[in-house]
GUFIDO-553027 format. One record per atom (N, C-alpha, C, O, CB): residue number from 0; x, y, z; atom name. Coordinates in steps of 0.1 Angstrom, whole numbers, always signed. Atoms other than C-alpha are relative to their C-alpha. Glycine has a CB too. Example, Ala and Ser with C-alpha at 12.3 -4.5 7.8 and 13.67 -1.06 7.14 Angstrom:
2
SITE   i     X     Y     Z at
SITE   0    +9   -12    +0  N
SITE   0  +123   -45   +78 CA
SITE   0    +9   +12    +0  C
SITE   0   +19   +12    +7  O
SITE   0   -10    +0   +12 CB
SITE   1    -9   -11    +0  N
SITE   1  +137   -11   +71 CA
SITE   1    -8   +11    +8  C
SITE   1    -3   +22    +9  O
SITE   1    +4    +5   -14 CB
//
This chain:
135
SITE   i     X     Y     Z at
SITE   0   +10   -11    -1  N
SITE   0    -1    -1    +1 CA
SITE   0   +10   +14    -1  C
SITE   0   +20   +15    +6  O
SITE   0    -9    +0   +15 CB
SITE   1    -9   -15    +0  N
SITE   1   +14   +37    -8 CA
SITE   1    -8    +9    +9  C
SITE   1   -20   +12    +7  O
SITE   1    +1    +9   -16 CB
SITE   2    +5   -10   -10  N
SITE   2    +8   +60   +20 CA
SITE   2    +5   +14    -5  C
SITE   2   +17   +15   -10  O
SITE   2    +4    -3   +15 CB
SITE   3    -4   -13    +3  N
SITE   3    +7   +98   +14 CA
SITE   3    -4    +6   +13  C
SITE   3   -15    +6   +17  O
SITE   3    -6    +6   -12 CB
SITE   4    +1    -6   -11  N
SITE   4   +14  +116   +45 CA
SITE   4    -3   +15    -2  C
SITE   4    +4   +21   -10  O
SITE   4   +11    -2    +8 CB
SITE   5    +4   -14    +2  N
SITE   5    -2  +152   +45 CA
SITE   5    -1    +6   +14  C
SITE   5    -8    +1   +23  O
SITE   5   -13    +2    -8 CB
SITE   6    -1    -8   -13  N
SITE   6    +7  +177   +73 CA
SITE   6    -3   +14    -6  C
SITE   6    +4   +19   -14  O
SITE   6   +14    +0    +8 CB
SITE   7    +3   -14    +3  N
SITE   7   -10  +211   +69 CA
SITE   7    -8    +7   +11  C
SITE   7   -16    +1   +17  O
SITE   7    -8    +0   -13 CB
SITE   8    +7    -8   -10  N
SITE   8   -23  +238   +91 CA
SITE   8   -13    +5    -5  C
SITE   8   -22    +8    +3  O
SITE   8    +8   +11    +5 CB
SITE   9   +13    -6    +8  N
SITE   9   -51  +250   +67 CA
SITE   9    -6    -9    -8  C
SITE   9    -1   -14   -18  O
SITE   9    +3   +10    -9 CB
SITE  10    +9    +9    +8  N
SITE  10   -77  +228   +54 CA
SITE  10    -5    +5   -13  C
SITE  10    -7    -3   -22  O
SITE  10   -12    -4    +8 CB
SITE  11    +3    -6   +14  N
SITE  11   -86  +251   +26 CA
SITE  11   +13    -2    -9  C
SITE  11   +11    -5   -21  O
SITE  11    -5   +15    +1 CB
SITE  12   -12    +2    +8  N
SITE  12   -49  +249   +14 CA
SITE  12    +1   -15    -5  C
SITE  12    +5   -19   -16  O
SITE  12   +12    +3    +9 CB
SITE  13    -1   +17    +4  N
SITE  13   -52  +210   +16 CA
SITE  13   -11    -1   -12  C
SITE  13    -7    -6   -22  O
SITE  13    -6   -10   +15 CB
SITE  14   +11    +2   +10  N
SITE  14   -85  +210    -4 CA
SITE  14    +4    +5   -14  C
SITE  14    +3    -3   -23  O
SITE  14   -13    +9    +5 CB
SITE  15    -3    -4   +11  N
SITE  15   -71  +232   -30 CA
SITE  15   +12    -5    -7  C
SITE  15   +12    -7   -19  O
SITE  15    +1   +12    +0 CB
SITE  16   -13    +3    +5  N
SITE  16   -35  +222   -34 CA
SITE  16    +1   -16    -3  C
SITE  16    +7   -20   -12  O
SITE  16   +11    +4    +8 CB
SITE  17    -3   +15    -1  N
SITE  17   -38  +184   -28 CA
SITE  17    -6    -8    -9  C
SITE  17    +0   -18   -13  O
SITE  17    -4    -5   +12 CB
SITE  18    +8    +8   +10  N
SITE  18   -66  +173   -52 CA
SITE  18   +10    -2   -13  C
SITE  18   +10   -13   -18  O
SITE  18   -15    +8    -4 CB
SITE  19    -7    +4   +12  N
SITE  19   -42  +177   -82 CA
SITE  19   +11   -11    +2  C
SITE  19   +14   -19    -6  O
SITE  19    +6   +13    -5 CB
SITE  20   -11   +10    -3  N
SITE  20   -15  +157   -65 CA
SITE  20    -6   -15    +1  C
SITE  20    -1   -25    -5  O
SITE  20    +7    +3   +15 CB
SITE  21    +7   +14    -3  N
SITE  21   -39  +128   -55 CA
SITE  21    -5    -4   -14  C
SITE  21    -4   -16   -18  O
SITE  21   -13    +2   +12 CB
SITE  22    +5    +3   +15  N
SITE  22   -53  +131   -92 CA
SITE  22   +12    -7    -8  C
SITE  22   +11   -17   -15  O
SITE  22    -5   +14    -8 CB
SITE  23   -13    +5    +5  N
SITE  23   -17  +126  -105 CA
SITE  23    +4   -14    +4  C
SITE  23    +6   -23    -4  O
SITE  23   +11   +10    +4 CB
SITE  24    -5   +13    -5  N
SITE  24    -7   +99   -83 CA
SITE  24   -10   -13    -3  C
SITE  24    -6   -24    -6  O
SITE  24    +2    +1   +16 CB
SITE  25   +12   +10    +5  N
SITE  25   -42   +79   -90 CA
SITE  25    +1    -3   -15  C
SITE  25    +0   -14   -18  O
SITE  25   -15    +5    +4 CB
SITE  26    -2    +3   +13  N
SITE  26   -37   +83  -127 CA
SITE  26   +12    -7    -3  C
SITE  26   +12   -16   -11  O
SITE  26    -1   +10    -7 CB
SITE  27   -13    +9    +5  N
SITE  27    -1   +71  -129 CA
SITE  27    +0   -13    +9  C
SITE  27    +3   -24    +3  O
SITE  27   +16    +9    +2 CB
SITE  28    -3   +13    -6  N
SITE  28    -2   +44  -101 CA
SITE  28   -14    -8    +2  C
SITE  28   -14   -20    +5  O
SITE  28    +8    +1   +13 CB
SITE  29   +13    +6    -4  N
SITE  29   -40   +37   -98 CA
SITE  29    -4    +3   +14  C
SITE  29    +5    +4   +22  O
SITE  29    +0   -15    -3 CB
SITE  30    +0    -4   -14  N
SITE  30   -57   +45   -67 CA
SITE  30    -4   -12   +10  C
SITE  30    -5   -10   +22  O
SITE  30   -11   +12    +2 CB
SITE  31    +1   +13    -8  N
SITE  31   -62    +9   -54 CA
SITE  31   +12    +0    +9  C
SITE  31   +23    +2    +4  O
SITE  31    +0   -15    -9 CB
SITE  32   -12    +2    -8  N
SITE  32   -39    +5   -25 CA
SITE  32    +6   +13    +5  C
SITE  32   +16   +13   +12  O
SITE  32   +10    -7    -9 CB
SITE  33    -4   -14    -4  N
SITE  33   -34   +43   -19 CA
SITE  33    -8    +4   +12  C
SITE  33   -20    +4   +12  O
SITE  33    -2   +10   -11 CB
SITE  34    +6    -4   -12  N
SITE  34   -40   +56   +15 CA
SITE  34    +5   +14    +3  C
SITE  34   +17   +17    +1  O
SITE  34    +4    -9   +11 CB
SITE  35    -4   -16    -3  N
SITE  35   -40   +94   +25 CA
SITE  35    -2    +1   +15  C
SITE  35   -13    -2   +20  O
SITE  35   -10   +12    -9 CB
SITE  36    +0    -3   -14  N
SITE  36   -32  +101   +61 CA
SITE  36    +2   +15    +1  C
SITE  36   +10   +21    -5  O
SITE  36   +12    -7    +8 CB
SITE  37    -3   -14    -3  N
SITE  37   -36  +137   +74 CA
SITE  37    -1    +3   +15  C
SITE  37    -6    -4   +24  O
SITE  37    -9    +8    -9 CB
SITE  38    +0    -4   -13  N
SITE  38   -31  +156  +105 CA
SITE  38   -12   +10    +3  C
SITE  38   -15   +14   +14  O
SITE  38   +13    +5    +3 CB
SITE  39   +11    -7    -1  N
SITE  39   -62  +177   +98 CA
SITE  39   -11    -7    -7  C
SITE  39    -9   -14   -17  O
SITE  39    +2   +12    -5 CB
SITE  40    +9    +9    +5  N
SITE  40   -95  +163   +91 CA
SITE  40    -3    +3   -16  C
SITE  40    -3   +15   -21  O
SITE  40   -14    +0    +9 CB
SITE  41    +2    -1   +15  N
SITE  41  -102  +154   +54 CA
SITE  41   -13    -7    -3  C
SITE  41   -15   -19    +1  O
SITE  41   +12    -6    -9 CB
SITE  42   +13    +4    +2  N
SITE  42  -137  +151   +41 CA
SITE  42    +3   -11   -11  C
SITE  42   +13   -10   -18  O
SITE  42    -9   +11    -5 CB
SITE  43    +2    +9   +11  N
SITE  43  -145  +121   +17 CA
SITE  43    -4    +8   -13  C
SITE  43    -3    +3   -25  O
SITE  43   -10   -11    +4 CB
SITE  44    +5    -8   +12  N
SITE  44  -158  +147    -6 CA
SITE  44   +14    +3    -7  C
SITE  44   +14    +3   -19  O
SITE  44    -8   +15    +5 CB
SITE  45   -11    -5    +7  N
SITE  45  -121  +158   -14 CA
SITE  45    +3   -12    -9  C
SITE  45    +9    -9   -19  O
SITE  45   +12    +4   +10 CB
SITE  46    -5   +10    +6  N
SITE  46  -115  +121   -26 CA
SITE  46   -12    -7    -8  C
SITE  46   -10   -18   -13  O
SITE  46    +6    -8   +10 CB
SITE  47   +13    +5    +6  N
SITE  47  -150  +115   -42 CA
SITE  47    +3    -4   -15  C
SITE  47    -4   -13   -20  O
SITE  47   -13   +13    +0 CB
SITE  48    -5    +3   +14  N
SITE  48  -133  +112   -77 CA
SITE  48    +6   -15    +1  C
SITE  48    +4   -24    -8  O
SITE  48   +14   +12    -4 CB
SITE  49    -6   +13    -2  N
SITE  49  -116   +81   -63 CA
SITE  49    -2    -7   +13  C
SITE  49    +6    -7   +22  O
SITE  49   +14    +1    -2 CB
SITE  50    +7    +5   -11  N
SITE  50  -137   +63   -40 CA
SITE  50    +8   -13    +7  C
SITE  50    +5   -17   +18  O
SITE  50   -14    -4    -4 CB
SITE  51   -10   +11    -6  N
SITE  51  -109   +34   -34 CA
SITE  51    +9    +6    +9  C
SITE  51   +14    -1   +18  O
SITE  51    +9    -8   -12 CB
SITE  52   -11    -6    -8  N
SITE  52   -85   +58   -19 CA
SITE  52    -5    -2   +14  C
SITE  52   -16    +3   +17  O
SITE  52    +2   +16    -5 CB
SITE  53    +0    +1   -15  N
SITE  53   -84   +50   +18 CA
SITE  53    +3   +14    +7  C
SITE  53   +12   +20    +3  O
SITE  53   +10   -11    +4 CB
SITE  54    -4   -12    -8  N
SITE  54   -84   +80   +43 CA
SITE  54    +2    -3   +15  C
SITE  54    -5   -12   +20  O
SITE  54   -11   +11    -2 CB
SITE  55    -2    +3   -14  N
SITE  55   -71   +81   +78 CA
SITE  55    +3   +14    +6  C
SITE  55    +6   +24    -1  O
SITE  55   +13   -10    +1 CB
SITE  56    -4   -10   -10  N
SITE  56   -66  +105  +106 CA
SITE  56   +10    -2    +7  C
SITE  56   +10   -13   +13  O
SITE  56    -9    +3    +8 CB
SITE  57   -12    +2   -11  N
SITE  57   -34  +111  +126 CA
SITE  57    -4    +7   +12  C
SITE  57    -7   +19   +11  O
SITE  57   +14    +6    -5 CB
SITE  58    +3    -7   -12  N
SITE  58   -41  +119  +161 CA
SITE  58    +8    -1   +12  C
SITE  58   +10   -12   +16  O
SITE  58   -13    -2    +4 CB
SITE  59    -8    -2   -12  N
SITE  59   -20  +130  +190 CA
SITE  59    -9    +2   +14  C
SITE  59    -7    -4   +24  O
SITE  59    +9   +12    -2 CB
SITE  60    +9    -2   -11  N
SITE  60   -47  +141  +213 CA
SITE  60   -14    +4    -4  C
SITE  60   -16   +13   -13  O
SITE  60    +6   +10   +10 CB
SITE  61   +15    -2    +4  N
SITE  61   -86  +142  +210 CA
SITE  61    -9    +1   +12  C
SITE  61    -6    -4   +23  O
SITE  61    -5   -11    -9 CB
SITE  62   +12    -2    -9  N
SITE  62  -118  +150  +228 CA
SITE  62   -11    -5    -7  C
SITE  62   -12    +0   -18  O
SITE  62    -2   +13    +4 CB
SITE  63   +12    +3    +6  N
SITE  63  -150  +133  +220 CA
SITE  63    +2   -13    -7  C
SITE  63   +12   -20    -6  O
SITE  63    -6   +11    -9 CB
SITE  64    +1   +13    +7  N
SITE  64  -159  +104  +198 CA
SITE  64    +8    -1   -13  C
SITE  64    +3    +1   -24  O
SITE  64   -14    -2    -3 CB
SITE  65   -10    +0   +13  N
SITE  65  -129  +101  +174 CA
SITE  65    -3   -13    -9  C
SITE  65    +0   -13   -20  O
SITE  65   +16    +0    +4 CB
SITE  66    +2   +14    +8  N
SITE  66  -141   +65  +164 CA
SITE  66   -11    +4   -13  C
SITE  66   -11    -4   -23  O
SITE  66    -7   -13   +11 CB
SITE  67   +10    -4    +9  N
SITE  67  -170   +83  +143 CA
SITE  67    +5   +10   -11  C
SITE  67    -3   +15   -19  O
SITE  67   -12    +6    +8 CB
SITE  68    -6   -10   +10  N
SITE  68  -147  +105  +122 CA
SITE  68    -3    -8   -13  C
SITE  68    -3   -20   -14  O
SITE  68   +18    +4    +2 CB
SITE  69    +3    +5   +15  N
SITE  69  -155  +100   +84 CA
SITE  69   +13    -3    -7  C
SITE  69   +16    +4   -17  O
SITE  69    -8   +11    -8 CB
SITE  70   -11    +3    +6  N
SITE  70  -123   +83   +76 CA
SITE  70    +0   -17    +1  C
SITE  70    -8   -23    +9  O
SITE  70   +12    +8    +6 CB
SITE  71    -1   +14    -1  N
SITE  71  -114   +46   +70 CA
SITE  71    +7    -6   +12  C
SITE  71    +2   -16   +18  O
SITE  71    +6    -4   -12 CB
SITE  72    -6    +6   -11  N
SITE  72   -90   +41   +97 CA
SITE  72    +5   +12    +9  C
SITE  72    +4   +23    +5  O
SITE  72   +10   -10    -4 CB
SITE  73    -6    -9    -9  N
SITE  73   -72   +59  +127 CA
SITE  73   +13    -3    +1  C
SITE  73   +15   -16    +1  O
SITE  73    -6    -1   +13 CB
SITE  74   -13    +1    -6  N
SITE  74   -36   +63  +135 CA
SITE  74    +1   +10   +13  C
SITE  74    +2   +23   +12  O
SITE  74   +10    +2   -12 CB
SITE  75    -3    -8   -13  N
SITE  75   -31   +74  +172 CA
SITE  75   +12    -2    +7  C
SITE  75   +19   -11    +5  O
SITE  75   -10    -3    +9 CB
SITE  76   -13    +0    -8  N
SITE  76    -3   +82  +194 CA
SITE  76    -3   -11   +11  C
SITE  76   -14   -13   +15  O
SITE  76    +4   +16    +6 CB
SITE  77    +1   +12    -9  N
SITE  77    +4   +52  +217 CA
SITE  77    -6    +4   +15  C
SITE  77   -11    -4   +22  O
SITE  77   +15    -8    +2 CB
SITE  78    +6    -4   -14  N
SITE  78    -6   +73  +249 CA
SITE  78   -17    +0    -1  C
SITE  78   -24    -1    +9  O
SITE  78    +7   +16    +4 CB
SITE  79   +15    +0    +2  N
SITE  79   -42   +74  +234 CA
SITE  79    -7   -14    +0  C
SITE  79   -19   -16    +1  O
SITE  79    -2    +8   -13 CB
SITE  80    +3   +16    +2  N
SITE  80   -44   +35  +230 CA
SITE  80    -9    -5   +14  C
SITE  80    -4    -4   +25  O
SITE  80   +16   -11    -2 CB
SITE  81    +8    +7   -12  N
SITE  81   -72   +19  +254 CA
SITE  81    -9    -9    -5  C
SITE  81   -14   -10   -16  O
SITE  81    -7   +11    +8 CB
SITE  82   +11    +9    +4  N
SITE  82   -96    -8  +255 CA
SITE  82   -12    +5    -6  C
SITE  82   -17    +0   -16  O
SITE  82    -4    -7   +12 CB
SITE  83   +13    -6    +4  N
SITE  83  -124   +15  +252 CA
SITE  83    +0    +6   -15  C
SITE  83   -10    +6   -22  O
SITE  83    -3   +11    +9 CB
SITE  84    -4    -6   +12  N
SITE  84  -108   +33  +221 CA
SITE  84    -2   -13   -11  C
SITE  84    -9   -11   -21  O
SITE  84   +15    +6    +2 CB
SITE  85    -1   +10    +8  N
SITE  85  -102    -1  +204 CA
SITE  85   -16    -5    -1  C
SITE  85   -20    -6   -12  O
SITE  85   +11   -12    +5 CB
SITE  86   +14    +4    +2  N
SITE  86  -138   -12  +210 CA
SITE  86    -9   +10    -6  C
SITE  86   -19    +5   -13  O
SITE  86    -5    -4   +12 CB
SITE  87    +7    -8    +9  N
SITE  87  -153   +19  +196 CA
SITE  87    +4    +2   -16  C
SITE  87    -3    +6   -25  O
SITE  87    +0   +11    +7 CB
SITE  88    -5    +0   +16  N
SITE  88  -132   +18  +164 CA
SITE  88    -4   -12    -5  C
SITE  88    -8   -11   -16  O
SITE  88   +16    +1    -2 CB
SITE  89    +4   +13    +5  N
SITE  89  -141   -18  +160 CA
SITE  89   -15    +1    -4  C
SITE  89   -19    -3   -15  O
SITE  89    +2   -11   +12 CB
SITE  90   +14    -2    +1  N
SITE  90  -178    -9  +164 CA
SITE  90    -3    +8   -11  C
SITE  90   -13    +5   -18  O
SITE  90    -6    +6   +12 CB
SITE  91    +1    -7   +12  N
SITE  91  -174   +16  +137 CA
SITE  91    +5    -6   -13  C
SITE  91    +5    +0   -24  O
SITE  91    +5   +11    +3 CB
SITE  92    -4    +6   +11  N
SITE  92  -158   -10  +115 CA
SITE  92   +12    +4    -7  C
SITE  92   +14    +2   -19  O
SITE  92   -10    +2    -9 CB
SITE  93   -12    -8    +5  N
SITE  93  -124    +8  +111 CA
SITE  93   +11    -7    +4  C
SITE  93   +10   -15   +13  O
SITE  93    +1   +13    +5 CB
SITE  94   -12    +4    -6  N
SITE  94   -89    -2  +116 CA
SITE  94    +7   +11    +6  C
SITE  94    +6   +23    +3  O
SITE  94    +8    -6   -10 CB
SITE  95    -7    -9    -9  N
SITE  95   -66   +12  +142 CA
SITE  95   +15    -1    -2  C
SITE  95   +20   -13    -1  O
SITE  95    -5    -3   +14 CB
SITE  96   -15    +0    +0  N
SITE  96   -28   +19  +138 CA
SITE  96    +5    +9   +13  C
SITE  96    -1   +19   +17  O
SITE  96    +7    +6   -16 CB
SITE  97    -6    -7   -10  N
SITE  97    -7   +31  +167 CA
SITE  97   +15    +3    -2  C
SITE  97   +23    -5    -5  O
SITE  97    -2    -8   +12 CB
SITE  98   -14    -5    +2  N
SITE  98   +25   +53  +165 CA
SITE  98    +5    +6   +13  C
SITE  98    -3    +7   +23  O
SITE  98    +0   +10   -12 CB
SITE  99   -12    +6    +4  N
SITE  99   +55   +56  +173 CA
SITE  99    +3    -8   +13  C
SITE  99    +6    -3   +24  O
SITE  99   +11   +12    -5 CB
SITE 100    -4   +11   -10  N
SITE 100   +62   +24  +192 CA
SITE 100   +13    -7    -3  C
SITE 100   +15   -15   -12  O
SITE 100   -10   -11    +1 CB
SITE 101   -16    +6    +3  N
SITE 101  +100   +16  +196 CA
SITE 101    +5    -7    +9  C
SITE 101   +12   -17    +6  O
SITE 101   +11   +10    -1 CB
SITE 102    -5    +8   -10  N
SITE 102  +108    +3  +229 CA
SITE 102    -7   -14    +1  C
SITE 102   -19   -16    -2  O
SITE 102    +0    +6   +13 CB
SITE 103    +6   +15    -1  N
SITE 103  +106   -35  +235 CA
SITE 103   -14    -1    +9  C
SITE 103   -24    -8    +6  O
SITE 103   +12   -11    +7 CB
SITE 104   +11    +1    -8  N
SITE 104   +82   -29  +263 CA
SITE 104   -13    +6    -5  C
SITE 104   -24    +1    -3  O
SITE 104    +2    +5   +13 CB
SITE 105   +11    -5    +6  N
SITE 105   +60    -6  +245 CA
SITE 105    -6    -9   -12  C
SITE 105   -18   -11   -14  O
SITE 105    +4   +13    -6 CB
SITE 106    +5    +7   +11  N
SITE 106   +59   -29  +215 CA
SITE 106    -8   -13    +7  C
SITE 106   -19   -17    +2  O
SITE 106   +13    -5   -10 CB
SITE 107    +9   +11    -6  N
SITE 107   +47   -58  +238 CA
SITE 107   -12    +6    +5  C
SITE 107   -22    -1    +3  O
SITE 107    +7    -7   +11 CB
SITE 108   +14    -4    -5  N
SITE 108   +21   -36  +254 CA
SITE 108   -10    +3   -10  C
SITE 108   -22    +0    -8  O
SITE 108    +2   +13    +8 CB
SITE 109    +9    -3   +11  N
SITE 109    +7   -24  +221 CA
SITE 109    -6   -12    -7  C
SITE 109   -17   -13   -11  O
SITE 109    +6    +8   -11 CB
SITE 110    +6   +10    +7  N
SITE 110    +5   -57  +207 CA
SITE 110   -10   -10    +8  C
SITE 110   -15   -20    +3  O
SITE 110   +12    -8    -5 CB
SITE 111   +11    +6    -8  N
SITE 111   -19   -69  +234 CA
SITE 111   -13    +4    -4  C
SITE 111   -23    -2    +0  O
SITE 111    +2    +3   +15 CB
SITE 112   +12    -5    +5  N
SITE 112   -45   -48  +218 CA
SITE 112    -4    -6   -13  C
SITE 112    +5   -11   -20  O
SITE 112    +1   +15    -1 CB
SITE 113    +5    +5   +13  N
SITE 113   -67   -59  +188 CA
SITE 113    +1   +12   -10  C
SITE 113    -9   +18   -13  O
SITE 113   -17    -6    +2 CB
SITE 114    -2   -12   +10  N
SITE 114   -52   -32  +164 CA
SITE 114    +5    -7   -13  C
SITE 114   +10   -18   -13  O
SITE 114   +11   +11    +7 CB
SITE 115    -5    +3   +13  N
SITE 115   -43   -34  +128 CA
SITE 115   +13    +0    -2  C
SITE 115   +18    -8   -10  O
SITE 115    -6    +8    -9 CB
SITE 116   -14    -1    +1  N
SITE 116    -8   -24  +131 CA
SITE 116    +6   +11    +9  C
SITE 116    +0   +19   +15  O
SITE 116    +2    +2   -13 CB
SITE 117    -8   -11    -7  N
SITE 117   +20    -2  +146 CA
SITE 117    +9    +5   -10  C
SITE 117   +12    -1   -20  O
SITE 117    +8    -5   +14 CB
SITE 118    -9    -6    +7  N
SITE 118   +41   +23  +133 CA
SITE 118   +12    +2    +8  C
SITE 118   +11    +9   +18  O
SITE 118    -4   +12    -4 CB
SITE 119   -12    -1    -9  N
SITE 119   +78   +21  +145 CA
SITE 119   +13    +4    -9  C
SITE 119   +12    +5   -21  O
SITE 119    +2   -15    +8 CB
SITE 120   -13    -4    +7  N
SITE 120  +114   +31  +136 CA
SITE 120    +6   -13    +0  C
SITE 120   +16   -13    -8  O
SITE 120    +9   +12    +8 CB
SITE 121    -5   +11    -3  N
SITE 121  +124    -5  +144 CA
SITE 121    -9   -13    -5  C
SITE 121   -14   -21    +3  O
SITE 121    +3    +0   +15 CB
SITE 122    +8   +11    +4  N
SITE 122  +105   -30  +123 CA
SITE 122    +5   -14    +3  C
SITE 122    -2   -24    +7  O
SITE 122    -3    +2   -14 CB
SITE 123    -7   +14    -1  N
SITE 123  +130   -59  +126 CA
SITE 123    -2    -3   +16  C
SITE 123    -3   -15   +20  O
SITE 123   +17    +0    -5 CB
SITE 124    +3    +3   -14  N
SITE 124  +125   -55  +165 CA
SITE 124   -14    -5    +2  C
SITE 124   -17   -13   +10  O
SITE 124    +3   +13    +8 CB
SITE 125   +14    +2    -2  N
SITE 125   +88   -57  +161 CA
SITE 125    -3   -15    -5  C
SITE 125   -10   -23    +2  O
SITE 125    -9   +11    -8 CB
SITE 126    +1   +13    +5  N
SITE 126   +90   -88  +139 CA
SITE 126    +6   -12   +10  C
SITE 126    +1   -23   +12  O
SITE 126    +7    -1   -14 CB
SITE 127    -5   +10    -9  N
SITE 127  +113  -105  +164 CA
SITE 127    -8    -2   +14  C
SITE 127    -9   -13   +19  O
SITE 127   +15    +4    +2 CB
SITE 128    +9    +1   -11  N
SITE 128   +90   -98  +193 CA
SITE 128   -12   -10    -3  C
SITE 128   -17   -18    +5  O
SITE 128    -4   +14    +2 CB
SITE 129   +13    +8    +4  N
SITE 129   +61  -112  +172 CA
SITE 129    +4   -14    -3  C
SITE 129    -4   -22    -6  O
SITE 129    -8    +7   -13 CB
SITE 130    -4   +14    +3  N
SITE 130   +82  -143  +167 CA
SITE 130    +1    -3   -15  C
SITE 130    +0   -14   -19  O
SITE 130   -10   -10    +7 CB
SITE 131    +2    +2   +14  N
SITE 131   +83  -138  +129 CA
SITE 131   +15    +3    -6  C
SITE 131   +17    +3   -18  O
SITE 131   -13   +11    -6 CB
SITE 132   -14    +1    +5  N
SITE 132  +122  -133  +127 CA
SITE 132    +2    +8   -12  C
SITE 132    -2   +20   -12  O
SITE 132    +4   -14    -4 CB
SITE 133    -3    -7   +14  N
SITE 133  +133  -123   +91 CA
SITE 133    -9    -2   -10  C
SITE 133    -5    -1   -21  O
SITE 133   +12    -5    -5 CB
SITE 134   +10    +4   +12  N
SITE 134  +101  -130   +72 CA
SITE 134    +2   +12    -8  C
SITE 134    -4   +12   -19  O
SITE 134   -16    -2    +4 CB
//
């Protein structure tokens, strides 16, 4: 899967400037397997031309029901992870990724939750802890 990370402070700038980029990537590579992650809320309207592009919200801190955001999956800071969040995200039929998980203890802790995946600077360490070695 190809991930596009979008970090912007201004939603209007995102809407106006990013659509041509997504269009070019989708036309060049195809939109299947393309995932757009953003620090600001992105409406599905932006990607309406390419409905198979997945969208995600990157969250460091949040108040309220983040599981109901209009995105395909959530990527949350490790400190936000809880049984309650996992349950709510599953009820909304979304996937949950956790970042940035680097220490052995943190990796083991996060792997106890029913999440889709983790974001780490040390993928080989994660594989080793998961018992997958050099797969």
